matplotlib code that plots the C-alpha trace (Angstrom):
import matplotlib.pyplot as plt

x = [123.3, 121.8, 121.7, 118.3, 114.9, 113.2, 110.6, 109.9, 106.9, 105.4, 104.2, 102.6, 99.4, 97.2, 97.5, 99.8, 98.5, 97.9, 95.1, 96.1, 98.1, 98.9, 100.3, 102.4, 103.7, 104.6, 106.6, 108.5, 109.5, 110.6, 112.7, 114.3, 115.2, 116.6, 118.6, 117.0, 118.6, 116.2, 116.2, 114.8, 113.3, 112.1, 108.7, 109.9, 112.5, 115.4, 116.3, 118.9, 118.3, 119.6, 119.7, 118.8, 117.4, 114.6, 115.5, 112.3, 108.5, 105.6, 102.2, 100.5, 102.6, 102.6, 106.3, 109.0, 112.7, 115.4, 119.0, 119.9, 120.0, 123.2, 125.1, 124.5, 124.0, 120.6, 119.5, 119.8, 116.8, 114.5, 111.3, 108.8, 105.4, 106.8, 106.6, 109.4, 109.2, 110.8, 111.7, 113.3, 112.5, 110.9, 111.8, 112.7, 109.4, 109.3, 107.8, 107.5, 106.0, 105.1, 105.8, 105.9, 108.9, 109.0, 112.5, 116.1, 116.3, 118.9, 118.4, 120.8, 122.4, 122.8, 121.1, 118.0, 115.4, 111.9, 109.0, 105.3, 103.9, 103.5, 100.3, 100.6, 102.1, 102.9, 103.8, 104.1, 103.0, 102.9, 99.5, 100.9, 102.2, 98.9, 96.9, 96.1, 94.1, 90.9, 89.7, 88.0, 85.2, 83.9, 80.4, 79.9, 78.5, 75.9, 77.1, 74.8, 75.4, 73.7, 71.3, 69.9, 71.8, 72.8, 75.5, 77.0, 80.7, 83.3, 85.8, 89.4, 91.7, 91.4, 93.6, 93.6, 91.9, 89.9, 89.4, 89.3, 86.0, 85.5, 82.4, 81.2, 82.7, 79.4, 75.8, 73.0, 73.0, 76.6, 77.6, 80.3, 79.5, 78.0, 77.4, 81.1, 83.5, 86.4, 85.5, 81.9, 80.6, 79.1, 77.3, 78.9, 76.8, 77.8, 80.7, 81.4, 84.9, 84.2, 86.6, 85.2, 82.8, 83.0, 79.8, 77.9, 79.5, 80.3, 83.5, 84.9, 86.1, 89.6, 90.8, 89.2, 90.8, 90.3, 90.8, 90.8, 88.0, 85.9, 83.7, 84.6, 83.2, 85.3, 85.8, 86.5, 88.5, 87.3, 89.7, 87.6, 88.6, 86.6, 84.9, 83.2, 84.7, 83.9, 87.1, 86.5, 86.8, 90.3, 91.9, 90.1, 90.7, 94.5, 94.6, 92.9, 95.1, 98.2, 96.9, 96.0, 99.5, 101.2, 99.2, 100.2, 103.9, 103.6, 101.9, 104.6, 107.4, 105.7, 105.2, 108.9, 110.0, 107.7]
y = [95.7, 93.5, 94.2, 92.3, 93.9, 90.5, 91.7, 88.7, 86.7, 87.4, 90.7, 89.2, 87.8, 88.9, 85.5, 86.6, 90.2, 91.2, 93.7, 94.5, 97.8, 96.3, 93.2, 95.4, 97.5, 94.2, 92.8, 96.1, 96.2, 92.7, 93.4, 96.4, 94.4, 91.7, 94.2, 92.5, 93.5, 94.5, 94.4, 97.7, 97.8, 101.0, 100.8, 103.0, 102.8, 102.1, 98.5, 98.2, 96.6, 98.2, 97.3, 99.0, 98.3, 99.3, 101.7, 102.9, 102.7, 104.9, 104.0, 106.7, 109.4, 107.5, 107.3, 104.5, 105.2, 103.2, 103.4, 105.4, 103.1, 101.1, 101.8, 105.5, 106.5, 104.8, 107.6, 110.1, 108.1, 108.8, 110.9, 111.9, 110.3, 107.3, 103.6, 101.5, 97.8, 96.4, 92.8, 90.5, 87.9, 88.3, 85.4, 83.4, 84.1, 85.8, 89.4, 92.5, 95.9, 98.8, 102.3, 105.8, 108.0, 111.0, 112.3, 111.8, 113.7, 114.1, 112.9, 112.6, 109.6, 110.7, 110.6, 108.4, 107.5, 108.5, 106.6, 106.8, 103.6, 100.8, 100.9, 97.1, 94.3, 90.6, 87.8, 84.1, 83.2, 79.8, 79.1, 78.9, 82.5, 84.1, 81.3, 81.2, 78.8, 80.0, 80.1, 76.7, 78.6, 80.2, 78.8, 76.5, 77.8, 76.5, 76.2, 75.4, 73.8, 74.8, 71.9, 73.1, 70.9, 72.4, 71.2, 72.5, 73.1, 74.0, 76.7, 75.6, 78.2, 81.4, 83.0, 86.1, 84.4, 81.4, 79.4, 75.7, 74.1, 70.7, 68.8, 65.2, 62.7, 60.6, 61.3, 60.4, 57.0, 56.4, 56.6, 58.6, 62.2, 62.7, 66.5, 68.1, 67.7, 69.7, 72.6, 72.7, 76.2, 76.6, 79.6, 80.8, 82.8, 85.9, 84.9, 86.9, 86.8, 89.2, 92.0, 91.9, 89.9, 88.3, 89.1, 86.1, 85.1, 82.2, 80.0, 77.2, 74.0, 73.6, 70.7, 67.9, 65.4, 63.4, 65.3, 62.7, 62.1, 64.2, 62.2, 59.0, 60.2, 61.1, 64.4, 66.0, 69.1, 71.5, 74.0, 76.9, 79.9, 83.0, 83.9, 87.3, 88.9, 92.7, 94.8, 96.8, 93.6, 92.7, 95.3, 94.2, 90.5, 91.1, 93.0, 90.3, 87.5, 89.5, 89.9, 86.2, 85.4, 87.7, 86.2, 82.8, 83.9, 85.5, 82.2, 80.1, 82.2, 82.2, 78.3, 78.1, 80.2, 78.6]
z = [98.4, 95.7, 92.0, 91.8, 92.3, 93.0, 95.5, 98.0, 97.0, 100.5, 99.2, 96.0, 97.4, 100.2, 102.0, 104.7, 105.0, 108.6, 109.6, 113.2, 113.8, 117.4, 115.8, 113.4, 116.3, 118.2, 115.2, 114.7, 118.5, 118.3, 115.3, 116.9, 120.0, 117.9, 115.8, 112.6, 109.3, 106.8, 103.0, 101.6, 98.2, 96.4, 94.7, 91.9, 89.1, 91.6, 91.1, 93.7, 97.2, 100.3, 104.1, 107.2, 110.8, 113.0, 115.6, 117.2, 116.5, 117.4, 116.4, 118.2, 116.3, 113.1, 113.1, 112.3, 112.6, 110.7, 110.3, 107.1, 104.0, 103.5, 101.2, 101.9, 98.3, 98.5, 100.7, 97.7, 96.0, 99.0, 98.0, 100.5, 100.3, 98.3, 99.7, 100.6, 101.1, 104.3, 104.5, 107.1, 109.7, 113.1, 115.5, 112.4, 110.5, 107.2, 107.7, 105.7, 105.5, 103.2, 104.7, 103.3, 103.5, 105.6, 105.7, 106.8, 110.1, 113.1, 116.6, 119.7, 118.3, 114.8, 111.4, 110.9, 108.3, 109.4, 107.8, 108.5, 110.5, 107.9, 106.0, 105.1, 107.1, 105.8, 108.3, 107.5, 111.0, 112.4, 113.8, 117.3, 117.1, 117.7, 119.3, 123.1, 125.3, 126.8, 130.4, 131.2, 132.9, 129.7, 129.1, 126.0, 122.8, 120.5, 116.8, 113.8, 110.5, 107.3, 107.4, 110.7, 113.2, 116.4, 118.6, 122.0, 121.8, 124.4, 123.6, 123.5, 122.0, 120.1, 117.3, 115.1, 112.3, 114.0, 117.0, 118.1, 119.5, 121.2, 120.5, 121.2, 118.9, 119.0, 118.4, 120.9, 119.4, 120.2, 116.6, 115.0, 114.7, 111.2, 111.1, 110.8, 108.0, 106.7, 104.3, 105.9, 107.1, 110.6, 112.2, 115.4, 118.0, 119.7, 122.1, 125.2, 126.6, 129.4, 128.1, 124.6, 122.4, 119.0, 117.1, 115.4, 112.2, 110.0, 110.0, 107.9, 109.4, 108.3, 110.6, 112.6, 114.9, 117.9, 121.2, 123.9, 126.4, 128.9, 131.6, 129.7, 126.4, 123.2, 121.9, 118.5, 117.9, 115.2, 113.9, 112.4, 110.2, 110.5, 107.2, 107.7, 110.9, 110.9, 110.4, 113.6, 115.7, 114.7, 117.1, 120.2, 119.4, 118.9, 122.2, 124.0, 122.5, 123.5, 127.0, 127.3, 126.0, 128.5, 131.3, 130.3, 130.3, 133.8, 135.2, 133.6, 135.2, 138.6, 138.6, 137.6, 140.5, 143.0]

ax = plt.figure().add_subplot(projection="3d")
ax.plot(x, y, z, "-o")
ax.set_aspect("equal")
plt.show()
């Protein structure tokens, strides 16, 4: 228990806030497996910091089970409907949640603290944590710049907040590609991934680098950040990414065993 109520800076801006309930569930299950120690902060006048651990998570029934707070006198401050801040690390990455208190209850293994499923999730994810390669047989897409230029682009990989495209590094005259620069905005068409589709939207170029050669011609890699993704798309996108990542792991395992 700490005497300080210094809430981690992770919660003080929306930069690392996640919108996927599926992703939240995945993080919590991982923390339960790892037996991650959580720091628990009250969002009230209680200034002490306690510890706990995730025991079980049930998104479908809006339930999260934790060990009772340690030291145990912290449990006397629990008020139904008030929020707790949960802070720890998932696979070494700073992670936090806000969840409302339900009650202290008994299960077969003893007393537990029951919370609602978190209504806020924060995760300082590395880009690689939610980025997967895309099938090579997906058709190319045609992206547009704000000045009207259109370019055929190949889909390379996809993440929760953006994607990576490959475009020709030179124009029709063999000169360096003049149309794409960091911080420029492009228009993406509707993209069909088979199991779900991304609607047409805008994206900002956040990274450009050489990407080798294809058929003897140089390529550029464009890292794009989605700007106006509809909220209802985030869940099917997260599901698709997790499925692709699982397929990759199974394929790697099979290759290792072959």
